[in-house]
N, C-alpha and C positions, 0 to 999 in steps of 0.2 A: 490295346492294353491288355484284355483278357488273353489274347494269343501269347503275348509274352510271358504273363504268369504261368499259363500252361506249361511252357518251356522250361521254366525255372523251378517249378514244383519238383520234378523228378530229381534235379541236382540237389535240392536242399534236402531231400528225402534220402538220397544216398549218402550225403554228409552225415545226417543224424544216424542213420544206419552204421556208417563206418565208426562214429564216435561211440555208440553202443556196443559194437563188437569189439573195439580197442578196450573199452570200460570191463568187458567181460573175459578179456585174454587171461588167462592163468598166471602169466607174469605179474599183471596189475593186482589180481587179487593176492597173489604171495607178498607182493610188497606192502599192500595195506595191512594184511595179516601181522607182517613183521613190525609196521610201524606201531600198530596197536599193541603187539606184545612188548614192545620196547617201552612205550608209554605206561605199560603196565609194571615195569620194573626188571624186565627179563633182559639182562645185559649181554646175554650171547644173541639174542635178536636184534639189539642195538648194533653190534657188529656186524650183523648179515644185512641190516638194513642201511648201514653207512656204506657197504659195499655198492649197493645200488645207487645210493646218492652220488658216490665218487665217480662211478661209471655212466650216470644218466640212463640207468636201467629200469624202463617203465616208470621212472619218476624223473621230474626235473633235475638236472645236475646240479648239486650244490656241495661244492668241496669244504667251505668252511663247516657246514653242519654235519658233513661226514666226518671231518677231524673231531669235532666235539663229541660225536657218537662213538667213534673209535676210542677216545679218551675214556668214556664211560665204561665201555667194555673193557678195556685194559685196568681201569681202577677195579673192575669186578673180577680180576684174574682170567680173563680171556686172552689167551696167548695170541690169537690171529688179530685182535684189536690193537694190541701193542705193536706187533710186527707192521701191521697196516699203517698206524699212525707214524711210526718211525720212516715208512717210506714217503709220507707226505711231508715231513720235517726234511727229509733228505733232498727232496725236489723243490720244496718251497711250494707246495700246491695246497691251498685252503689254509695255511699257517706261514708264518714267518721261517724262511729256511734256517734251519739250526743243525751245523754239522757235528754239534757235541751231543745234542740231545738224540738224535737218529740213532747212534750205537747203542746207547742206553735202552732204548726202546726195542732194538733188535734182540739185544741181549735177554732183556726180561720177556719177549715173546718165545724166544728159544728154551729159555729156562721153564715156561709154561707149556711147553710141547707143541709150539707153532713152528713147523719146519720152515715156513717163510722166513721166521726170524733167524734161523740158523743159517740158511743161504745167503740172506742179507748181510748178516753179521760176516759172513766169510768173504764176500765181495769187499767189505771195507777194509779187512785184514790183509786180503791179496794186494789191494792197491794202496793201502796205508792211508786212506782218507778217512780223518777223524779219529783214528787209533793207530797203533804201533803197527807198522808193516810185519806180517808174520805168515808166511806163506803156509808153513806146517800147520799151524792154527786153522788157515783158511781151508785146507785140505780135509782136517779132521770134521769141519762143520758142514763142509760140502757132502763129506761121505755120510755123516749123521742125516742130513736133510735127504739125501738121495736114499738111504735106507729105509726113511720113514716116507717114501713114496712122493717127495717133493721133485718135480722134474727139473726144475730150475737148479737144484742142487746138483742133479746128475750132470746137467749141461756144464756147469762151472768145473766140476770135478773132471768132466772129459776134457775140457779146456787145458786143465793141468796136466793131465796125461799126455795130451797132444804136445805140449811144450816141454815136458820134463820139469816143470816148474813147481818145486817142493814136494814131488813125487816122482818116481822113476817114469822115464818116458816109455811110453806104450801106445802107439798109434792104434792097434787093434782095440785094446781097452776103451781108447778115447773114441773110436768109431761106434763101438757097441753103445757107450753111454750117451753120445749125442745123437745117435739115431732114436734111442729110446725117448729121449727128451723131444726131437723134433716130431716124432711120430704122435707126441701128445700135444702138439700144438705150441711147444715151447719156442719163441723167437730165438733166445740165445742158442738153443741146441741146434735149431737149423742154420745159423751163422756158422758155428763151430763146424757142423757137418760139410757146409760149403766150401769152408777153407781147405778141409781134408781133400774133397774132390778136385779143387783147384790143384793142389799138389800131388794129387794120386797118392796119398799117404793113408794105408789102412783100409782105402777103398778104391774103385777104379778112378782114374783120372777122367774128369768130364768138366769141361768149362760150361757147357749148356745146362748140366744139372746144378753146378755151383750157382750160375746166374738164377735159375729158378728158385733155389733156397734162399738166395739172398733177397729176390723180389717178393717172396711170401713173407719173410720175416720184416722187410720194410714195409710194404703196402698193406698186408693184412694184419701183421703184428705190431706195427709202429715201433719197430727195433730200431735205435739210432745206429748201432752197429751194422744192422743189415744195409741200412741206406747207406752208410759208409762204404761197406764192402762192394756194394753194387756202383757206386761212384768210381771206386778203383777199377772196376771191370771195365766201364766205359772211357775211363781215363787211359787206360792200357790198350783196350780193343782186345780184350780176352774173350773170343767166342762171339763177339759183336762189333759193329762198325765203330769205330773210335770216334767219340762225340764229347768234346772238352765242355760245351755248353751244358748237355745233359748231366755230366759229372759234377759240374759246378753246382746245378740246382740239388743233387743228392747230397753233396757236402753240405750245402746250406741246410737242407732238412735234417741231416744227423747232426750239425752244429747246433741247431735250434733244440736239438732232443739232448743236448748235453755231452755231445762225443768231442772231446778236445782235440783229437787228431784231425777230425773233419774241419773243425775252424782252421786248423793250421794249414790243411790243404787249400782251404777256400782263401786264405789270406795271400798264400803264394800265388794263386791264380789271379788275384786282384793286383798283386806287385807286378806281375809279369805281363797282365793284359791277356791273358790265355783264357778263352772260354766265357770271359766276363770283361766288363771295361776296366781299364787301368785305373786303380784308385789306391794311391799310398795310404790315405788317412783310413779308409775301410780295412785294409791289410793290417795296419797296427791295432785297430780296435779288435780285430778278430784274432790276433795273436796274443792280446790281453786276455781275451775271452778263452783261447785255448789254455792259457797258463791256468786261469781260474777253475778250469774244467780238469785240471791235473796233467796236462800233457807238458812234460818237462822241457823239450826241446824249444818250447815257445816262452819261457820264462827267462827274463833278463839274467845274465851271468851275476852272481854274487861279486860285490867289490873285492879287490885282491886285498890280502892282508899286508899291512905296512911291513916293510923290510926291519929286520931286528937292528936297533941301533940308530934307526932313522929318526 
């Protein structure tokens, strides 16, 4: 028995040492400092501590508590708190999803100088989700955010220039903006840049580089659009061996992230039995989900108006 104890003691000692080192990590000290400052009434510290709670960064992830602290920061006129709380309402993370409240919080954040609020509100205006669709307004908000060094705004402005949506089409300008965003580790920037490389528009055509950018956005950035685009690569066999099963997995991951077109693609694969089991009920549920996520082709056609005089 003494022999067993001698073998276990070093493991216990290493565990205690590891716990001690973790407690001394600068990230842990910063989290404790922010928590203490928040408890003392510093609303800016509340917002910064909430970010750590939302991400589970050196603290246990606690999204409801993060939302409460973002609300406290927002009430104290901290724009970033308003913008991040809007994102939680938009996604239904830590709070009940509320597509009407999110735009108001993004707008408030933008007015208080949080560029994240400006770019997030721009996304809603571009898609018409919860607000009137207004691409010119979206472009102005993206430009404001990008000029304020918010790379997400640069990424979205680049996407508009690539498509000529609300702004003049300019693939050179699009490539510059998207590369700036991608270099700053913005997943939407990498997705947009990958699309340009697929098409050879404004940048050299390269299927392999496009795939690498989509992989980075999907795996490292947890970006639904990156997973969707990577699924398209495997479904079409662009620069890779065509693998419908892998495409279906990526569509599912993107669909779970709120990407409506990915849900629609996954539904089609279930309907046809390509890459996954044929399952009409799953296909129907996925089309309903795609419609909820704003993919119009998945939505039932409205009933025809009755003929005059009928």
